[in-house]
Biopython code that builds the backbone (N, CA, C, O; Angstrom):
import numpy as np
from Bio.PDB.StructureBuilder import StructureBuilder

atoms = [
    (1, "MET", "N", (28.456, 66.270, -0.871)),
    (1, "MET", "CA", (28.194, 66.410, -2.290)),
    (1, "MET", "C", (26.735, 66.835, -2.487)),
    (1, "MET", "O", (25.834, 66.260, -1.877)),
    (2, "VAL", "N", (26.506, 67.828, -3.326)),
    (2, "VAL", "CA", (25.179, 68.360, -3.579)),
    (2, "VAL", "C", (24.791, 68.021, -5.017)),
    (2, "VAL", "O", (25.550, 68.279, -5.951)),
    (3, "ALA", "N", (23.602, 67.439, -5.184)),
    (3, "ALA", "CA", (23.104, 67.115, -6.526)),
    (3, "ALA", "C", (22.238, 68.267, -7.004)),
    (3, "ALA", "O", (21.342, 68.715, -6.287)),
    (4, "ALA", "N", (22.498, 68.740, -8.194)),
    (4, "ALA", "CA", (21.703, 69.827, -8.771)),
    (4, "ALA", "C", (20.778, 69.254, -9.837)),
    (4, "ALA", "O", (21.226, 68.567, -10.755)),
    (5, "TYR", "N", (19.509, 69.535, -9.712)),
    (5, "TYR", "CA", (18.509, 69.077, -10.675)),
    (5, "TYR", "C", (17.904, 70.280, -11.382)),
    (5, "TYR", "O", (17.846, 71.371, -10.814)),
    (6, "PRO", "N", (17.451, 70.087, -12.623)),
    (6, "PRO", "CA", (16.717, 71.168, -13.285)),
    (6, "PRO", "C", (15.488, 71.545, -12.463)),
    (6, "PRO", "O", (14.973, 70.731, -11.696)),
    (7, "SER", "N", (15.030, 72.761, -12.622)),
    (7, "SER", "CA", (13.936, 73.265, -11.789)),
    (7, "SER", "C", (12.662, 72.443, -11.905)),
    (7, "SER", "O", (11.897, 72.374, -10.943)),
    (8, "ALA", "N", (12.410, 71.817, -13.047)),
    (8, "ALA", "CA", (11.170, 71.070, -13.224)),
    (8, "ALA", "C", (11.274, 69.643, -12.696)),
    (8, "ALA", "O", (10.269, 68.935, -12.647)),
    (9, "TYR", "N", (12.461, 69.209, -12.302)),
    (9, "TYR", "CA", (12.650, 67.835, -11.855)),
    (9, "TYR", "C", (12.658, 67.752, -10.338)),
    (9, "TYR", "O", (13.289, 68.566, -9.664)),
    (10, "SER", "N", (11.976, 66.792, -9.823)),
    (10, "SER", "CA", (12.004, 66.523, -8.387)),
    (10, "SER", "C", (12.240, 65.025, -8.217)),
    (10, "SER", "O", (11.453, 64.225, -8.724)),
    (11, "PRO", "N", (13.313, 64.621, -7.512)),
    (11, "PRO", "CA", (13.579, 63.194, -7.374)),
    (11, "PRO", "C", (12.462, 62.450, -6.642)),
    (11, "PRO", "O", (12.290, 61.248, -6.847)),
    (12, "ALA", "N", (11.712, 63.133, -5.807)),
    (12, "ALA", "CA", (10.623, 62.483, -5.079)),
    (12, "ALA", "C", (9.387, 62.308, -5.952)),
    (12, "ALA", "O", (8.555, 61.440, -5.685)),
    (13, "CYS", "N", (9.263, 63.118, -6.983)),
    (13, "CYS", "CA", (8.080, 63.103, -7.843)),
    (13, "CYS", "C", (8.530, 63.062, -9.306)),
    (13, "CYS", "O", (8.631, 64.121, -9.926)),
    (14, "PRO", "N", (8.803, 61.896, -9.880)),
    (14, "PRO", "CA", (9.242, 61.851, -11.274)),
    (14, "PRO", "C", (8.132, 62.306, -12.210)),
    (14, "PRO", "O", (6.962, 62.301, -11.828)),
    (15, "PRO", "N", (8.482, 62.699, -13.434)),
    (15, "PRO", "CA", (7.465, 63.147, -14.383)),
    (15, "PRO", "C", (6.440, 62.052, -14.644)),
    (15, "PRO", "O", (6.776, 60.869, -14.694)),
    (16, "ALA", "N", (5.183, 62.461, -14.811)),
    (16, "ALA", "CA", (4.103, 61.509, -15.070)),
    (16, "ALA", "C", (4.201, 61.000, -16.506)),
    (16, "ALA", "O", (4.614, 61.745, -17.395)),
    (17, "PRO", "N", (3.830, 59.749, -16.742)),
    (17, "PRO", "CA", (3.848, 59.233, -18.112)),
    (17, "PRO", "C", (2.757, 59.904, -18.939)),
    (17, "PRO", "O", (1.794, 60.447, -18.399)),
    (18, "CYS", "N", (2.923, 59.857, -20.227)),
    (18, "CYS", "CA", (1.949, 60.473, -21.133)),
    (18, "CYS", "C", (0.627, 59.720, -21.047)),
    (18, "CYS", "O", (0.604, 58.490, -21.078)),
    (19, "ASP", "N", (-0.459, 60.453, -20.939)),
    (19, "ASP", "CA", (-1.788, 59.851, -20.849)),
    (19, "ASP", "C", (-2.383, 59.557, -22.209)),
    (19, "ASP", "O", (-3.555, 59.191, -22.292)),
    (20, "GLY", "N", (-1.615, 59.703, -23.279)),
    (20, "GLY", "CA", (-2.134, 59.474, -24.610)),
    (20, "GLY", "C", (-2.670, 60.738, -25.256)),
    (20, "GLY", "O", (-3.105, 60.704, -26.406)),
    (21, "LEU", "N", (-2.647, 61.840, -24.545)),
    (21, "LEU", "CA", (-3.125, 63.095, -25.085)),
    (21, "LEU", "C", (-1.939, 63.984, -25.427)),
    (21, "LEU", "O", (-0.943, 63.999, -24.704)),
    (22, "VAL", "N", (-2.040, 64.713, -26.511)),
    (22, "VAL", "CA", (-0.972, 65.622, -26.894)),
    (22, "VAL", "C", (-0.866, 66.713, -25.845)),
    (22, "VAL", "O", (-1.869, 67.310, -25.455)),
    (23, "GLY", "N", (0.343, 66.970, -25.395)),
    (23, "GLY", "CA", (0.559, 68.045, -24.443)),
    (23, "GLY", "C", (0.511, 67.624, -22.995)),
    (23, "GLY", "O", (0.785, 68.443, -22.118)),
    (24, "ILE", "N", (0.175, 66.377, -22.704)),
    (24, "ILE", "CA", (0.123, 65.915, -21.328)),
    (24, "ILE", "C", (1.393, 65.117, -21.047)),
    (24, "ILE", "O", (1.572, 64.016, -21.566)),
    (25, "GLY", "N", (2.250, 65.669, -20.241)),
    (25, "GLY", "CA", (3.434, 64.954, -19.828)),
    (25, "GLY", "C", (4.580, 64.936, -20.813)),
    (25, "GLY", "O", (5.613, 64.336, -20.517)),
    (26, "ASP", "N", (4.452, 65.562, -21.968)),
    (26, "ASP", "CA", (5.550, 65.512, -22.931)),
    (26, "ASP", "C", (6.165, 66.883, -23.179)),
    (26, "ASP", "O", (6.926, 67.045, -24.133)),
    (27, "GLY", "N", (5.862, 67.857, -22.360)),
    (27, "GLY", "CA", (6.497, 69.160, -22.462)),
    (27, "GLY", "C", (5.893, 70.088, -23.505)),
    (27, "GLY", "O", (6.427, 71.175, -23.722)),
    (28, "VAL", "N", (4.805, 69.705, -24.157)),
    (28, "VAL", "CA", (4.169, 70.566, -25.149)),
    (28, "VAL", "C", (3.307, 71.578, -24.413)),
    (28, "VAL", "O", (2.501, 71.190, -23.566)),
    (29, "PRO", "N", (3.451, 72.856, -24.710)),
    (29, "PRO", "CA", (2.627, 73.863, -24.029)),
    (29, "PRO", "C", (1.137, 73.637, -24.272)),
    (29, "PRO", "O", (0.736, 73.096, -25.302)),
    (30, "PHE", "N", (0.341, 74.055, -23.320)),
    (30, "PHE", "CA", (-1.107, 73.854, -23.404)),
    (30, "PHE", "C", (-1.700, 74.511, -24.640)),
    (30, "PHE", "O", (-2.573, 73.926, -25.281)),
    (31, "ALA", "N", (-1.249, 75.712, -24.992)),
    (31, "ALA", "CA", (-1.814, 76.416, -26.147)),
    (31, "ALA", "C", (-1.587, 75.625, -27.438)),
    (31, "ALA", "O", (-2.473, 75.566, -28.290)),
    (32, "SER", "N", (-0.423, 75.029, -27.583)),
    (32, "SER", "CA", (-0.138, 74.230, -28.782)),
    (32, "SER", "C", (-1.044, 73.003, -28.841)),
    (32, "SER", "O", (-1.545, 72.646, -29.907)),
    (33, "ALA", "N", (-1.248, 72.370, -27.708)),
    (33, "ALA", "CA", (-2.120, 71.201, -27.657)),
    (33, "ALA", "C", (-3.563, 71.594, -27.966)),
    (33, "ALA", "O", (-4.267, 70.868, -28.667)),
    (34, "ALA", "N", (-4.001, 72.729, -27.450)),
    (34, "ALA", "CA", (-5.366, 73.192, -27.699)),
    (34, "ALA", "C", (-5.563, 73.519, -29.176)),
    (34, "ALA", "O", (-6.596, 73.181, -29.755)),
    (35, "LYS", "N", (-4.574, 74.176, -29.791)),
    (35, "LYS", "CA", (-4.658, 74.479, -31.222)),
    (35, "LYS", "C", (-4.772, 73.206, -32.039)),
    (35, "LYS", "O", (-5.596, 73.112, -32.950)),
    (36, "ALA", "N", (-3.946, 72.231, -31.712)),
    (36, "ALA", "CA", (-3.974, 70.961, -32.443)),
    (36, "ALA", "C", (-5.332, 70.282, -32.291)),
    (36, "ALA", "O", (-5.859, 69.728, -33.256)),
    (37, "LEU", "N", (-5.892, 70.320, -31.104)),
    (37, "LEU", "CA", (-7.191, 69.699, -30.859)),
    (37, "LEU", "C", (-8.312, 70.422, -31.609)),
    (37, "LEU", "O", (-9.218, 69.778, -32.136)),
    (38, "LEU", "N", (-8.257, 71.740, -31.658)),
    (38, "LEU", "CA", (-9.298, 72.501, -32.346)),
    (38, "LEU", "C", (-9.224, 72.356, -33.860)),
    (38, "LEU", "O", (-10.222, 72.561, -34.550)),
    (39, "ARG", "N", (-8.066, 72.009, -34.378)),
    (39, "ARG", "CA", (-7.902, 71.870, -35.828)),
    (39, "ARG", "C", (-8.324, 70.500, -36.343)),
    (39, "ARG", "O", (-8.427, 70.306, -37.554)),
    (40, "VAL", "N", (-8.566, 69.560, -35.462)),
    (40, "VAL", "CA", (-8.896, 68.187, -35.859)),
    (40, "VAL", "C", (-10.114, 68.108, -36.783)),
    (40, "VAL", "O", (-10.039, 67.404, -37.790)),
    (41, "PRO", "N", (-11.228, 68.784, -36.502)),
    (41, "PRO", "CA", (-12.383, 68.664, -37.408)),
    (41, "PRO", "C", (-12.074, 69.142, -38.832)),
    (41, "PRO", "O", (-12.595, 68.581, -39.797)),
    (42, "PHE", "N", (-11.248, 70.154, -38.968)),
    (42, "PHE", "CA", (-10.919, 70.660, -40.289)),
    (42, "PHE", "C", (-9.993, 69.697, -41.024)),
    (42, "PHE", "O", (-10.117, 69.522, -42.236)),
    (43, "ASP", "N", (-9.075, 69.077, -40.304)),
    (43, "ASP", "CA", (-8.226, 68.054, -40.906)),
    (43, "ASP", "C", (-9.061, 66.847, -41.327)),
    (43, "ASP", "O", (-8.795, 66.230, -42.358)),
    (44, "ALA", "N", (-10.060, 66.519, -40.532)),
    (44, "ALA", "CA", (-10.945, 65.399, -40.868)),
    (44, "ALA", "C", (-11.734, 65.699, -42.143)),
    (44, "ALA", "O", (-11.928, 64.812, -42.974)),
    (45, "MET", "N", (-12.191, 66.946, -42.301)),
    (45, "MET", "CA", (-12.913, 67.311, -43.520)),
    (45, "MET", "C", (-12.002, 67.221, -44.736)),
    (45, "MET", "O", (-12.424, 66.766, -45.799)),
    (46, "ARG", "N", (-10.755, 67.653, -44.585)),
    (46, "ARG", "CA", (-9.798, 67.550, -45.692)),
    (46, "ARG", "C", (-9.549, 66.088, -46.059)),
    (46, "ARG", "O", (-9.482, 65.739, -47.237)),
    (47, "GLU", "N", (-9.415, 65.247, -45.050)),
    (47, "GLU", "CA", (-9.190, 63.823, -45.288)),
    (47, "GLU", "C", (-10.401, 63.170, -45.949)),
    (47, "GLU", "O", (-10.245, 62.326, -46.832)),
    (48, "GLN", "N", (-11.603, 63.553, -45.532)),
    (48, "GLN", "CA", (-12.816, 63.011, -46.142)),
    (48, "GLN", "C", (-12.912, 63.399, -47.611)),
    (48, "GLN", "O", (-13.296, 62.581, -48.446)),
    (49, "TYR", "N", (-12.567, 64.635, -47.929)),
    (49, "TYR", "CA", (-12.590, 65.087, -49.316)),
    (49, "TYR", "C", (-11.586, 64.279, -50.141)),
    (49, "TYR", "O", (-11.908, 63.808, -51.232)),
    (50, "ALA", "N", (-10.376, 64.122, -49.617)),
    (50, "ALA", "CA", (-9.349, 63.365, -50.333)),
    (50, "ALA", "C", (-9.760, 61.906, -50.514)),
    (50, "ALA", "O", (-9.513, 61.318, -51.567)),
    (51, "SER", "N", (-10.377, 61.325, -49.502)),
    (51, "SER", "CA", (-10.838, 59.934, -49.605)),
    (51, "SER", "C", (-11.935, 59.794, -50.645)),
    (51, "SER", "O", (-11.966, 58.813, -51.388)),
    (52, "ALA", "N", (-12.827, 60.761, -50.703)),
    (52, "ALA", "CA", (-13.905, 60.727, -51.696)),
    (52, "ALA", "C", (-13.339, 60.849, -53.118)),
    (52, "ALA", "O", (-13.840, 60.209, -54.043)),
    (53, "VAL", "N", (-12.314, 61.656, -53.287)),
    (53, "VAL", "CA", (-11.678, 61.783, -54.605)),
    (53, "VAL", "C", (-10.998, 60.469, -54.982)),
    (53, "VAL", "O", (-11.130, 59.998, -56.111)),
    (54, "ARG", "N", (-10.269, 59.879, -54.031)),
    (54, "ARG", "CA", (-9.584, 58.604, -54.314)),
    (54, "ARG", "C", (-10.578, 57.493, -54.627)),
    (54, "ARG", "O", (-10.292, 56.617, -55.444)),
    (55, "ALA", "N", (-11.738, 57.520, -53.989)),
    (55, "ALA", "CA", (-12.751, 56.493, -54.218)),
    (55, "ALA", "C", (-13.535, 56.734, -55.499)),
    (55, "ALA", "O", (-14.304, 55.868, -55.918)),
    (56, "GLY", "N", (-13.360, 57.879, -56.122)),
    (56, "GLY", "CA", (-14.058, 58.180, -57.365)),
    (56, "GLY", "C", (-15.428, 58.805, -57.167)),
    (56, "GLY", "O", (-16.176, 58.955, -58.133)),
    (57, "LEU", "N", (-15.773, 59.171, -55.943)),
    (57, "LEU", "CA", (-17.069, 59.800, -55.683)),
    (57, "LEU", "C", (-17.080, 61.260, -56.112)),
    (57, "LEU", "O", (-18.131, 61.808, -56.445)),
    (58, "ILE", "N", (-15.921, 61.878, -56.102)),
    (58, "ILE", "CA", (-15.763, 63.267, -56.542)),
    (58, "ILE", "C", (-14.731, 63.269, -57.658)),
    (58, "ILE", "O", (-13.691, 62.619, -57.555)),
    (59, "GLU", "N", (-15.024, 64.001, -58.720)),
    (59, "GLU", "CA", (-14.114, 64.059, -59.871)),
    (59, "GLU", "C", (-12.799, 64.734, -59.478)),
    (59, "GLU", "O", (-12.790, 65.720, -58.741)),
    (60, "ARG", "N", (-11.696, 64.192, -59.978)),
    (60, "ARG", "CA", (-10.382, 64.805, -59.730)),
    (60, "ARG", "C", (-10.299, 66.114, -60.503)),
    (60, "ARG", "O", (-10.405, 66.130, -61.729)),
    (61, "SER", "N", (-10.111, 67.196, -59.784)),
    (61, "SER", "CA", (-10.020, 68.498, -60.414)),
    (61, "SER", "C", (-9.211, 69.426, -59.522)),
    (61, "SER", "O", (-9.517, 69.593, -58.341)),
    (62, "LEU", "N", (-8.180, 70.025, -60.095)),
    (62, "LEU", "CA", (-7.383, 70.980, -59.325)),
    (62, "LEU", "C", (-8.203, 72.207, -58.959)),
    (62, "LEU", "O", (-8.039, 72.758, -57.870)),
    (63, "LEU", "N", (-9.082, 72.640, -59.853)),
    (63, "LEU", "CA", (-9.910, 73.812, -59.566)),
    (63, "LEU", "C", (-10.887, 73.533, -58.428)),
    (63, "LEU", "O", (-11.046, 74.355, -57.525)),
    (64, "ASP", "N", (-11.539, 72.372, -58.473)),
    (64, "ASP", "CA", (-12.474, 72.028, -57.397)),
    (64, "ASP", "C", (-11.742, 71.851, -56.067)),
    (64, "ASP", "O", (-12.247, 72.249, -55.017)),
    (65, "SER", "N", (-10.560, 71.256, -56.116)),
    (65, "SER", "CA", (-9.773, 71.084, -54.903)),
    (65, "SER", "C", (-9.380, 72.434, -54.307)),
    (65, "SER", "O", (-9.441, 72.622, -53.092)),
    (66, "ALA", "N", (-8.980, 73.367, -55.159)),
    (66, "ALA", "CA", (-8.608, 74.704, -54.687)),
    (66, "ALA", "C", (-9.817, 75.428, -54.095)),
    (66, "ALA", "O", (-9.699, 76.104, -53.072)),
    (67, "ARG", "N", (-10.982, 75.285, -54.740)),
    (67, "ARG", "CA", (-12.204, 75.915, -54.214)),
    (67, "ARG", "C", (-12.570, 75.341, -52.850)),
    (67, "ARG", "O", (-12.919, 76.074, -51.925)),
    (68, "PHE", "N", (-12.482, 74.010, -52.740)),
    (68, "PHE", "CA", (-12.781, 73.365, -51.457)),
    (68, "PHE", "C", (-11.832, 73.861, -50.370)),
    (68, "PHE", "O", (-12.274, 74.201, -49.273)),
    (69, "GLU", "N", (-10.548, 73.904, -50.661)),
    (69, "GLU", "CA", (-9.563, 74.344, -49.672)),
    (69, "GLU", "C", (-9.777, 75.809, -49.299)),
    (69, "GLU", "O", (-9.629, 76.174, -48.133)),
    (70, "ARG", "N", (-10.121, 76.650, -50.270)),
    (70, "ARG", "CA", (-10.364, 78.063, -49.973)),
    (70, "ARG", "C", (-11.579, 78.233, -49.063)),
    (70, "ARG", "O", (-11.543, 79.012, -48.111)),
    (71, "LYS", "N", (-12.658, 77.498, -49.361)),
    (71, "LYS", "CA", (-13.860, 77.579, -48.525)),
    (71, "LYS", "C", (-13.605, 77.027, -47.126)),
    (71, "LYS", "O", (-14.024, 77.623, -46.134)),
    (72, "LEU", "N", (-12.923, 75.896, -47.047)),
    (72, "LEU", "CA", (-12.627, 75.308, -45.746)),
    (72, "LEU", "C", (-11.661, 76.177, -44.950)),
    (72, "LEU", "O", (-11.795, 76.305, -43.733)),
    (73, "GLY", "N", (-10.697, 76.769, -45.627)),
    (73, "GLY", "CA", (-9.759, 77.673, -44.956)),
    (73, "GLY", "C", (-10.454, 78.899, -44.388)),
    (73, "GLY", "O", (-10.149, 79.331, -43.276)),
    (74, "SER", "N", (-11.394, 79.464, -45.153)),
    (74, "SER", "CA", (-12.120, 80.634, -44.644)),
    (74, "SER", "C", (-13.032, 80.241, -43.476)),
    (74, "SER", "O", (-13.202, 81.016, -42.535)),
    (75, "LEU", "N", (-13.617, 79.044, -43.535)),
    (75, "LEU", "CA", (-14.429, 78.561, -42.420)),
    (75, "LEU", "C", (-13.565, 78.354, -41.183)),
    (75, "LEU", "O", (-13.974, 78.697, -40.074)),
    (76, "GLU", "N", (-12.374, 77.797, -41.369)),
    (76, "GLU", "CA", (-11.461, 77.578, -40.254)),
    (76, "GLU", "C", (-11.029, 78.900, -39.631)),
    (76, "GLU", "O", (-10.985, 79.017, -38.406)),
    (77, "ARG", "N", (-10.708, 79.898, -40.455)),
    (77, "ARG", "CA", (-10.309, 81.213, -39.930)),
    (77, "ARG", "C", (-11.468, 81.897, -39.219)),
    (77, "ARG", "O", (-11.263, 82.547, -38.194)),
    (78, "ALA", "N", (-12.682, 81.760, -39.746)),
    (78, "ALA", "CA", (-13.846, 82.378, -39.100)),
    (78, "ALA", "C", (-14.170, 81.693, -37.769)),
    (78, "ALA", "O", (-14.594, 82.346, -36.815)),
    (79, "THR", "N", (-13.970, 80.388, -37.715)),
    (79, "THR", "CA", (-14.301, 79.639, -36.512)),
    (79, "THR", "C", (-13.243, 79.786, -35.417)),
    (79, "THR", "O", (-13.567, 80.046, -34.258)),
    (80, "LEU", "N", (-11.967, 79.614, -35.801)),
    (80, "LEU", "CA", (-10.899, 79.596, -34.814)),
    (80, "LEU", "C", (-10.233, 80.944, -34.582)),
    (80, "LEU", "O", (-9.513, 81.113, -33.597)),
    (81, "GLY", "N", (-10.460, 81.898, -35.465)),
    (81, "GLY", "CA", (-9.878, 83.224, -35.301)),
    (81, "GLY", "C", (-8.362, 83.185, -35.254)),
    (81, "GLY", "O", (-7.728, 82.678, -36.180)),
    (82, "PRO", "N", (-7.769, 83.715, -34.185)),
    (82, "PRO", "CA", (-6.308, 83.786, -34.130)),
    (82, "PRO", "C", (-5.630, 82.429, -33.988)),
    (82, "PRO", "O", (-4.414, 82.338, -34.160)),
    (83, "TRP", "N", (-6.383, 81.366, -33.678)),
    (83, "TRP", "CA", (-5.783, 80.043, -33.546)),
    (83, "TRP", "C", (-5.789, 79.275, -34.858)),
    (83, "TRP", "O", (-5.299, 78.147, -34.908)),
    (84, "ALA", "N", (-6.327, 79.850, -35.912)),
    (84, "ALA", "CA", (-6.358, 79.173, -37.209)),
    (84, "ALA", "C", (-4.946, 79.145, -37.807)),
    (84, "ALA", "O", (-4.075, 79.925, -37.423)),
    (85, "ARG", "N", (-4.752, 78.241, -38.738)),
    (85, "ARG", "CA", (-3.448, 78.130, -39.405)),
    (85, "ARG", "C", (-3.195, 79.361, -40.245)),
    (85, "ARG", "O", (-4.121, 79.955, -40.798)),
    (86, "ARG", "N", (-1.953, 79.731, -40.334)),
    (86, "ARG", "CA", (-1.534, 80.835, -41.197)),
    (86, "ARG", "C", (-0.548, 80.287, -42.205)),
    (86, "ARG", "O", (0.369, 79.549, -41.843)),
    (87, "VAL", "N", (-0.726, 80.637, -43.456)),
    (87, "VAL", "CA", (0.205, 80.171, -44.493)),
    (87, "VAL", "C", (0.895, 81.344, -45.112)),
    (87, "VAL", "O", (1.721, 81.172, -46.008)),
]
sb = StructureBuilder()
sb.init_structure("model")
sb.init_model(0)
sb.init_chain("A")
sb.init_seg("    ")
for serial, (resi, resn, name, xyz) in enumerate(atoms, 1):
    if name == "N":
        sb.init_residue(resn, " ", resi, " ")
    sb.init_atom(name, np.array(xyz, "f"), 0.0, 1.0, " ", f" {name:<3s}", serial, name[0])
structure = sb.get_structure()
C-alpha cells in the first residue's frame, strides 16, 4: 500500500506552528504578509484620529474626516507605491 501526500507535506517534517507573525506557517504568501506589515503605521494613524474624535479632542466633522483620509491616502500611495491599498 502506498500513501500519497500533498507535495508540501512530509510525514518526517510536519508543518511548523505559527510563530505569531502573519504569513509564518499559515500558508499566507510572503508578499501579502509584507503588505499587511507595511500598512500598519497608516492603520495606526487612522485609529489615532478616530480615538481623538471619540475623546472629543477633534471636532466631529465629515469634511475634516474626508480631508484627513485623502491626505493620509495620498501619503500611503506615495510611500508604498504599488503596495498601497487600492479602492
